[in-house]
C-alpha positions, 0 to 999 in steps of 0.5 A: 085825426078822425074827422067828426062823426057824422049823422050815423056816427052820432047816432051810434055813439048816442045809443052807446051813452044811452045803453051805458047810462041804463047800465046795459054796457061799459066802455070796456064791453064795447071795446072787447066786442070791437076787439073779437071782431074777425079781422077781415070783417073789422077792416071791412067796417068803418070806426062807427060801424065797428061800435054798432058791431060790438053794441049789437053783439053785446045786447045779443049777449046779454039777451037784451036783443034776440039774436034773430032780430038782428040776423 
């Protein structure tokens, strides 16, 4: 079983919820983004770090955030 989220995890989940409420992303898109992380990076990241990586990729992909703003 997963431990309850810490402050970072709660913040990332809140971000996910806000973006979903605004129609900027879905859970399926979040999952697709997580699954697209290369294996070496995937296993080096924590659970919510994967979520944040996916959210970042999605927001860049959709043009919500400029790519150079996250590099």
